[in-house]
C-alpha positions in Angstrom: 0.0 0.0 0.0 1.0 3.6 -0.5 1.1 6.0 2.5 -1.7 8.7 2.2 0.9 11.5 2.5 2.4 10.6 -0.9 1.7 12.8 -3.9 -0.2 11.3 -6.9 3.1 11.2 -8.9 4.9 9.2 -6.1 1.9 6.9 -5.8 1.9 6.2 -9.5 5.7 5.7 -9.5 5.5 3.3 -6.5 2.8 1.2 -8.3 5.1 1.0 -11.4 8.0 0.1 -9.1 6.0 -2.8 -7.7 5.1 -4.0 -11.2 8.8 -3.7 -12.4 10.1 -5.7 -9.4 7.6 -8.5 -10.1 8.4 -8.6 -13.8 12.2 -8.7 -13.0 12.2 -11.2 -10.2 9.2 -13.5 -10.7 8.5 -13.4 -14.5 12.1 -12.7 -15.6 10.7 -10.3 -18.2 13.6 -7.8 -18.2 12.4 -5.6 -21.1 9.0 -5.0 -19.6 10.6 -4.4 -16.2 12.8 -1.7 -17.8 9.8 -0.1 -19.5 8.0 0.2 -16.1 11.1 1.7 -14.5 11.4 4.3 -17.3 7.7 5.2 -17.1 8.1 5.6 -13.3 11.2 7.7 -13.5 9.6 9.8 -16.2 6.5 10.5 -14.1 8.6 11.8 -11.2 10.1 14.7 -13.3 13.2 16.6 -12.2 15.5 15.3 -9.4 13.5 15.6 -6.2 15.0 16.4 -2.8 17.1 13.5 -1.3 14.8 13.1 1.7 11.5 13.0 -0.2 9.4 9.9 -0.9 9.9 10.6 -4.6 13.7 10.3 -4.2 13.4 7.0 -2.6 11.0 5.6 -5.2 13.1 7.0 -8.1 16.3 5.4 -6.6 14.5 2.0 -6.3 13.3 2.3 -9.9 16.8 2.9 -11.1 18.2 0.0 -9.1 15.6 -2.3 -10.7 16.3 -0.7 -14.1 20.1 -1.3 -13.7 19.5 -4.9 -12.9 17.2 -5.4 -15.9 19.8 -3.8 -18.3 22.5 -6.0 -16.8 20.3 -9.1 -17.2 19.8 -8.2 -20.9 23.6 -7.8 -21.3 23.1 -4.1 -22.0 25.4 -3.0 -19.2 27.2 -0.5 -21.5 24.0 1.6 -21.4 23.7 1.7 -17.6 25.5 4.9 -16.8 23.9 7.0 -19.6 20.6 5.5 -18.6 20.7 6.6 -15.0 22.2 10.0 -15.9 19.2 10.8 -18.1 17.1 10.9 -14.9 19.7 12.5 -12.6 21.5 14.7 -15.2 24.7 15.3 -13.2 27.0 12.6 -11.6 27.0 14.3 -8.2 23.2 14.0 -8.0 23.3 10.2 -8.2 22.0 8.5 -5.0 24.7 6.5 -3.1 23.0 3.2 -3.9 22.9 3.9 -7.6 26.6 5.0 -7.7 27.6 1.9 -5.7 25.8 -0.4 -8.2 27.4 1.4 -11.2 30.9 1.1 -9.7 30.5 -2.6 -8.9 28.9 -3.3 -12.3 31.6 -1.6 -14.4 34.3 -3.2 -12.2 32.8 -6.6 -12.8 32.9 -6.2 -16.6 36.4 -4.8 -16.3 35.6 -1.3 -17.5 36.4 0.7 -14.4 37.5 3.7 -16.5 33.8 4.4 -17.2 33.4 5.5 -13.6 36.6 7.5 -13.2 35.2 11.0 -13.8 31.7 10.2 -12.5 33.1 8.9 -9.1 35.5 11.8 -8.9 32.7 14.4 -9.4 30.5 12.7 -6.9 33.2 12.5 -4.2 34.2 16.2 -4.7 30.6 17.4 -4.1 30.2 19.1 -0.7 26.6 18.0 -0.2 27.7 14.3 -0.7 30.5 14.6 1.9 27.8 15.0 4.6 26.1 11.7 3.6 26.7 8.7 5.9 27.5 6.5 2.9 30.4 8.8 1.8 33.2 6.9 3.5 32.2 3.5 2.1 31.8 5.0 -1.4 35.2 6.6 -1.2 36.7 3.1 -0.4 34.7 1.5 -3.2 35.9 4.1 -5.7 39.5 3.6 -4.5 39.5 -0.2 -4.6 37.4 -0.8 -7.8 38.3 2.2 -10.0 41.5 4.0 -9.1 43.7 1.1 -8.1 42.8 -1.3 -10.9 43.6 1.6 -13.4 47.0 2.2 -11.7 46.0 5.7 -10.6 48.1 5.5 -7.4 48.9 9.2 -7.1 45.3 10.1 -7.5 44.4 7.5 -4.9 46.9 8.9 -2.4 45.7 12.5 -3.0 42.1 11.4 -2.4 42.9 9.8 0.9 45.1 12.6 2.2 42.7 15.3 1.3 39.6 13.6 2.7 37.9 15.2 5.7 35.7 12.2 6.5 38.5 9.7 7.1 40.3 9.5 10.5 44.1 9.0 10.7 43.8 5.2 11.2 41.6 4.8 8.1 44.0 7.0 6.1 47.0 4.9 7.2 45.1 1.7 6.2 44.3 3.1 2.8 47.9 4.3 2.2 49.2 0.7 3.0 46.7 -0.8 0.6 47.8 1.7 -2.1 51.5 0.9 -1.5 50.7 -2.9 -1.7 48.9 -2.5 -5.0 51.6 -0.3 -6.4 54.2 -3.0 -5.7 52.0 -5.7 -7.3 51.5 -3.4 -10.4 55.4 -2.8 -10.7 56.1 -6.6 -10.4 53.5 -7.3 -13.1 55.0 -4.6 -15.4 58.5 -6.1 -15.0 57.2 -9.6 -15.7 55.4 -8.4 -18.9 58.5 -6.5 -20.0 60.8 -9.5 -19.5 58.4 -11.8 -21.3 58.1 -9.4 -24.3 61.9 -9.1 -24.4 62.3 -12.9 -24.5 59.7 -13.2 -27.3 61.5 -10.5 -29.4 64.9 -12.3 -29.0 63.4 -15.6 -30.0 61.8 -14.1 -33.1 65.0 -12.4 -34.1 66.9 -15.7 -33.8 64.3 -17.6 -35.9 64.2 -14.9 -38.5 68.0 -14.7 -38.7 68.3 -18.5 -39.2 65.6 -18.5 -41.8 67.1 -15.6 -43.7 70.5 -17.2 -43.8 69.0 -20.5 -45.1 67.0 -18.7 -47.7 70.1 -16.6 -48.8 72.0 -19.9 -49.4 69.2 -21.4 -51.4 68.8 -18.3 -53.5 72.6 -18.2 -54.2 72.3 -21.8 -55.4 69.3 -20.8 -57.6 71.2 -17.9 -59.0 74.1 -20.1 -60.0 71.7 -22.6 -61.6 69.9 -19.9 -63.5 73.2 -18.4 -64.7 74.3 -21.7 -66.0 70.9 -22.1 -67.7 70.9 -18.6 -69.1 72.9 -19.6 -72.2 70.2 -22.2 -73.0 67.0 -20.3 -72.1 66.7 -16.8 -73.3 63.0 -16.4 -72.7 62.5 -13.9 -69.8 59.0 -15.1 -69.0 60.3 -18.6 -68.4 62.9 -17.4 -65.8 60.2 -15.3 -64.1 57.9 -18.3 -63.9 60.7 -20.4 -62.4 61.5 -17.9 -59.7 57.9 -17.1 -59.0 57.2 -20.9 -58.5 60.1 -21.2 -56.1 59.0 -18.1 -54.2 55.4 -19.5 -53.9 56.8 -22.8 -52.7 58.8 -21.1 -49.9 56.0 -18.9 -48.7 53.1 -21.3 -48.9 54.7 -24.7 -48.3 57.6 -23.9 -46.0 55.9 -21.0 -44.0 52.5 -20.3 -42.5 51.7 -16.8 -44.0 49.1 -16.3 -41.2 51.8 -16.6 -38.5 52.8 -13.2 -36.9 56.5 -14.1 -37.5 55.9 -14.6 -41.2 55.2 -11.0 -42.2 58.8 -9.6 -41.6 60.2 -12.8 -43.0 58.1 -12.5 -46.2 59.3 -8.8 -46.5 62.9 -10.1 -46.3 62.1 -12.8 -48.8 60.9 -10.3 -51.4 64.0 -8.1 -50.8 66.3 -11.1 -51.3 64.3 -12.2 -54.3 64.8 -8.8 -55.9 68.6 -8.9 -55.2 68.8 -12.4 -56.7 66.8 -11.5 -59.7 69.0 -8.4 -60.3 72.1 -10.6 -60.1 70.7 -13.2 -62.5 69.7 -10.6 -65.0 73.0 -8.7 -64.8 74.1 -7.0 -68.1 76.5 -9.9 -69.0 73.8 -12.5 -68.9 70.7 -10.4 -69.8 69.0 -11.8 -72.9 67.4 -9.6 -75.5 64.0 -8.4 -74.3 61.2 -10.0 -76.1 57.5 -8.9 -76.0 
């Protein structure tokens, strides 16, 4: 039932909230649940005061709406969806902000909440809310630290008026710990990439040397044959066939290591071809 003190708009929105919750939880009809939430939020108009019954219903409608969007795998729309009803990040209710931070953290897109969370935490009105401390911690652990924003995290902790010295110390320790883990991971990635580069260079070097030897032999063969075969298209066909064999049969062209090697192959092919068709051995050009 709806309390008699509620306005007609609040009563209508509360009725839509009830329908939306039933559609979401019992019937699993997420699209219809979202429609009811949108109708309810739309009926409440501009952002009401935080202590009014309208604010409570609107917040609950948004919570159900966020859940419906997430269930439909439309989580990318969540932030823009809630902001169309609250307009500014600092006007978001604590519960809605908390859900957004947790959602984007879960889908590994914490950067979406970077500016929104910062705007909300800087707002003077929000600093007086009882949920401020827990939201600051949530923003720190699920947005700043996963993004490696350690200086920003330290600044947020040190400049906070709502944290006592013990809480600040605990947060600074957490930041230091995460910074160390981040550095170790960076070093490991760097060492791994270096090893891969060296291995690729070794393989390419060996393959290039092998190819050079084979092309030298081919050059000699073609030189010895040049007195017998004066038709340029025939020589082109022979070299092209050999090149095709090396690229397709001996290499996997889709392999990442093949691209620089194929470039070297073309370069060596041009050198060999230039040597084969040097002025001494070059036959008369025939169309």
